[in-house]
C-alpha positions, -999 to 999 in steps of 0.1 A, spaced: -156 -270 116 -157 -266 78 -128 -277 59 -110 -261 27 -93 -282 1 -61 -273 -18 -82 -268 -49 -106 -247 -31 -74 -227 -16 -63 -219 -53 -99 -209 -65 -104 -186 -35 -72 -169 -36 -65 -167 -72 -76 -141 -94 -73 -139 -133 -44 -159 -149 -32 -165 -113 -59 -193 -108 -40 -216 -131 -7 -213 -114 4 -247 -100 3 -246 -61 36 -264 -57 52 -231 -66 44 -216 -31 73 -210 -11 76 -231 20 62 -205 45 30 -204 22 28 -242 16 -5 -259 26 -4 -293 41 -17 -323 19 -45 -328 42 -72 -304 43 -71 -271 65 -96 -257 86 -115 -223 78 -117 -196 104 -150 -194 121 -142 -170 151 -144 -136 157 -144 -111 126 -132 -76 126 -161 -51 114 -146 -26 90 -161 8 79 -145 21 47 -138 59 48 -138 72 14 -153 53 -16 -131 60 -44 -117 33 -69 -92 16 -44 -121 13 -19 -141 -9 -45 -109 -32 -47 -108 -33 -7 -145 -41 -7 -140 -71 -31 -111 -83 -9 -133 -81 24 -158 -102 4 -135 -133 2 -117 -126 36 -117 -148 65 -111 -124 93 -131 -94 86 -165 -80 73 -176 -49 55 -199 -34 82 -200 4 74 -191 32 50 -182 69 53 -186 91 21 -195 127 14 -216 116 -18 -253 105 -12 -254 85 -44 -223 64 -35 -238 58 0 -272 44 -16 -253 23 -41 -230 7 -17 -259 2 9 -276 -18 -17 -247 -36 -32 -231 -47 2 -263 -48 21 -249 -20 48 -274 -10 74 -285 25 75 -270 31 111 -237 21 98 -236 49 71 -218 82 79 -206 112 60 -176 134 69 -196 159 90 -212 132 112 -184 108 112 -175 114 150 -208 97 162 -194 64 151 -180 64 187 -214 50 196 -215 23 171 -204 -10 186 -209 -29 154 -178 -12 139 -145 -23 152 -121 -5 126 -121 24 101 -100 20 70 -91 55 56 -91 54 18 -91 93 15 -67 116 -4 -31 115 15 -36 149 28 -68 139 45 -53 109 64 -41 126 94 -76 141 103 -97 110 98 -71 87 116 -73 110 145 -111 112 146 -112 74 143 -90 69 170 -107 92 193 -140 73 184 -120 43 200 -118 25 166 -87 7 153 -75 22 121 -58 12 89 -47 41 68 -36 38 29 0 50 23 16 73 22 7 78 59 5 115 58 23 145 43 47 155 71 67 134 98 51 157 125 16 147 111 26 109 115 37 116 149 5 132 160 -16 101 142 6 76 162 0 95 195 -38 97 189 -39 60 184 -17 53 215 -36 78 237 -70 60 226 -55 25 230 -62 14 194 -37 3 168 -29 20 137 -20 0 107 -5 9 73 -20 -4 40 9 -20 27 -4 -47 5 27 -60 -8 40 -69 26 16 -99 23 24 -108 -15 43 -140 -22 66 -124 -48 76 -94 -23 81 -119 6 103 -138 -16 125 -107 -28 125 -96 9 138 -132 17 164 -132 -10 179 -98 1 176 -98 38 189 -134 41 216 -127 16 208 -157 -6 230 -143 -34 252 -125 -10 252 -88 -1 229 -67 -23 249 -40 -39 227 -22 -61 188 -18 -66 167 -3 -94 131 2 -85 108 22 -106 71 29 -109 53 52 -133 20 56 -152 14 78 -184 -17 96 -172 -22 119 -202 -20 120 -241 9 137 -252 -3 136 -289 -36 157 -281 -37 193 -282 -68 195 -261 -66 216 -229 -68 198 -194 -106 201 -184 -117 215 -151 -125 181 -136 -90 165 -146 -70 196 -134 -88 193 -97 -79 154 -95 -64 152 -61 -33 135 -72 -23 168 -91 -31 190 -58 0 196 -36 -22 203 -5 -39 169 -7 -7 150 -10 -5 148 -47 24 139 -69 39 107 -82 66 104 -53 41 103 -29 14 81 -48 39 57 -66 74 64 -54 65 51 -21 65 16 -35 100 21 -47 113 34 -12 94 6 4 110 -22 -18 145 -10 -14 141 -7 23 125 -40 29 147 -60 4 178 -44 23 163 -46 58 181 -12 61 171 26 65 187 51 38 213 72 53 216 97 25 196 109 -7 200 128 -39 171 137 -62 164 153 -96 129 165 -107 122 156 -143 111 175 -173 76 188 -170 60 183 -206 24 194 -194 29 226 -173 -8 232 -171 -16 197 -156 16 197 -132 13 233 -120 16 220 -83 32 187 -84 62 170 -102 55 152 -134 87 130 -128 113 126 -103 145 104 -99 163 99 -66 192 79 -52 194 64 -18 226 54 0 224 26 29 246 17 57 258 -15 41 272 5 11 243 -5 -11 227 20 -33 193 24 -51 183 43 -80 146 50 -82 122 68 -107 86 78 -108 63 95 -130 27 103 -142 43 110 -175 57 76 -186 50 39 -179 75 18 -160 71 -10 -135 103 -27 -124 126 -40 -96 160 -52 -99 186 -62 -72 222 -70 -79 242 -90 -52 277 -103 -50 268 -137 -63 236 -132 -85 207 -110 -91 168 -110 -87 142 -90 -106 106 -86 -112 86 -68 -142 58 -60 -135 70 -54 -102 52 -28 -80 16 -23 -92 -11 -46 -88 5 -71 -111 4 -100 -122 40 -99 -112 67 -117 -134 100 -125 -116 132 -143 -118 167 -147 -102 201 -154 -118 193 -191 -111 154 -196 -120 122 -181 -127 100 -171 -100 65 -185 -99 39 -179 -73 0 -179 -74 -16 -145 -81 -36 -136 -52 -62 -111 -40 -36 -87 -25 -63 -68 -5 -76 -99 9 -43 -112 19 -35 -77 35 -68 -74 54 -69 -109 67 -32 -106 78 -39 -74 99 -73 -85 111 -63 -118 123 -37 -100 145 -65 -75 158 -91 -105 164 -66 -121 185 -59 -92 207 -22 -91 196 1 -64 188 7 -57 150 41 -65 138 63 -33 134 66 -36 96 29 -27 91 25 0 119 24 37 119 60 39 130 69 20 93 46 46 77 65 75 93 100 62 80 86 65 45 75 100 49 108 110 64 127 96 33 98 112 9 104 148 26 143 142 23 140 132 -14 119 166 -20 144 187 -2 174 171 -20 157 178 -55 146 215 -45 181 223 -33 202 203 -55 223 187 -29 227 154 -8 205 154 22 216 131 51 189 114 73 
């Protein structure tokens, strides 16, 4: 079997400045042995990407360098995209679908899994259709718009005897694995306070120009399609607090921020802040926005702290604790996530709970409570 050296490992997994990071900074659970390691040459999971937006491009790049999956098909409503992807990734014509004939994928034995990369409000429909076609499914987060939708998606996959995974890339990222370890193992004692914030400035406040029609119709600004910064960005803050503490919030309060562009944000919030209370007594203070930039995580424990900034975006991440800097390789996050999921599927094993639809539903439960708390101006108990 072909071998891979430690140097090859860094070159394969590192991107950008991360390729220069010294491998000895890996935590023990990611450390490679000094001798060479075998490359996987067994069954690979054949993936069809459903929706070919910007993020699908990153997923395709991850698949190209993955060990456990291949890009076998695409689903798109745009013929020009279909033609471009067909040529770029050598996709057979029989593995190219649109949203109308998508259900015919049931007859295609060359596709094992459908990765749904559509707007949030469309996840439910295509997860259920993929499940009924007998395909495993990965869906981008947030999973859906309501808890009821999540239940229907989970049931459809269970009924079809296929597995449903969430696209939680940070569950496979070294910095986030480390802050999860620091929090859940109480390395610095009980975590008491968390600050987690993620926001991007998506418009120019100095410009007097009106929002053009194309921008106004961007799905992230459309409530029915699951738009809004809480759904799109705030979910990372919720996730990080939950997996660092290893607890579920028991109550939330929330406040909508100032709307500086009422034309653009006529359907969704521009900014929102919220607070989560946990059974241990820990509290999390979180913020998200499409009107300002922030990308930060901070946890204060009884005997120290740990923090990252950038923290919740695509990185490269920078972190430290009250004792030392955190230094891990910059990895291809999509590759690690896809290999983590597809390895389990290729081995015909059950996906771990932290990456399943049940995990996705927990986030939606919290998101809906946050919106309710902001709308009603009172604490909502979960």
